[in-house]
Legacy VTK file of the C-alpha trace (Angstrom):
# vtk DataFile Version 3.0
C-alpha trace
ASCII
DATASET POLYDATA
POINTS 80 float
-0.585 0.010 -0.079
1.091 3.320 -1.208
-0.035 6.411 0.636
1.114 10.054 -0.936
0.253 13.050 2.153
1.175 16.494 0.850
2.997 18.038 3.803
3.015 21.946 4.341
5.718 23.452 6.283
8.019 26.705 7.256
11.635 26.488 6.199
13.959 27.955 8.502
15.263 30.530 5.285
12.635 33.230 5.465
13.383 34.386 2.079
12.302 30.825 0.679
8.681 31.295 1.900
6.653 27.998 2.369
7.273 24.886 0.835
5.431 21.702 -0.117
6.838 18.493 0.645
5.395 14.896 -0.689
5.916 11.885 1.970
5.717 9.063 0.079
4.803 6.344 2.720
3.966 2.947 2.853
4.091 -0.400 5.181
0.826 1.175 7.267
0.582 -0.449 10.679
-3.876 -0.545 11.086
-3.675 -1.521 14.347
-1.293 1.672 16.111
-2.330 3.591 12.647
1.895 4.675 12.116
3.709 3.858 9.373
6.536 1.767 9.310
8.144 2.844 5.988
8.878 6.594 4.992
10.120 5.629 1.300
10.675 8.892 -0.133
10.328 12.934 1.174
10.475 14.475 -2.082
10.749 18.638 -1.826
8.388 20.901 -4.262
10.647 21.219 -7.352
11.881 24.973 -7.733
14.179 25.383 -10.317
16.540 27.954 -12.024
14.441 26.751 -15.411
11.057 28.126 -13.256
12.219 30.449 -11.538
12.581 33.855 -13.590
14.415 35.694 -11.161
16.617 35.339 -7.769
16.909 39.193 -6.541
20.629 38.913 -4.319
19.988 42.066 -2.643
16.899 40.945 -1.030
17.617 37.418 -0.614
14.009 36.852 -1.906
12.464 34.864 -4.789
10.615 36.495 -7.266
8.154 34.851 -8.887
7.345 37.848 -11.307
7.260 37.635 -14.544
5.975 40.972 -16.582
4.399 39.090 -19.684
1.939 36.670 -17.809
0.813 36.895 -14.129
0.985 38.666 -10.505
3.571 37.209 -8.763
1.347 36.393 -5.997
-0.665 33.598 -8.155
2.371 32.356 -9.571
3.577 31.241 -6.498
0.273 29.640 -5.863
0.678 27.599 -8.411
4.258 26.360 -6.900
2.735 25.334 -3.951
0.542 22.920 -5.167
LINES 1 81
80 0 1 2 3 4 5 6 7 8 9 10 11 12 13 14 15 16 17 18 19 20 21 22 23 24 25 26 27 28 29 30 31 32 33 34 35 36 37 38 39 40 41 42 43 44 45 46 47 48 49 50 51 52 53 54 55 56 57 58 59 60 61 62 63 64 65 66 67 68 69 70 71 72 73 74 75 76 77 78 79
């Protein structure tokens, strides 16, 4: 049995905002309601290809794309 959970957590580096994690677990113990094995933990991919710009002055990730959409909307797409 393989179950995927999406966890939202805060990264200590505030410039990264909130990044979702995908945790894949298996071997569910129904009696104790625990997963016996964590198969993998994969962070949401934020590659340089997906980032339009990194602002080195403020050390913040800048999701702006002047041709298309607002930064808030684009950032939310990364968190899904």
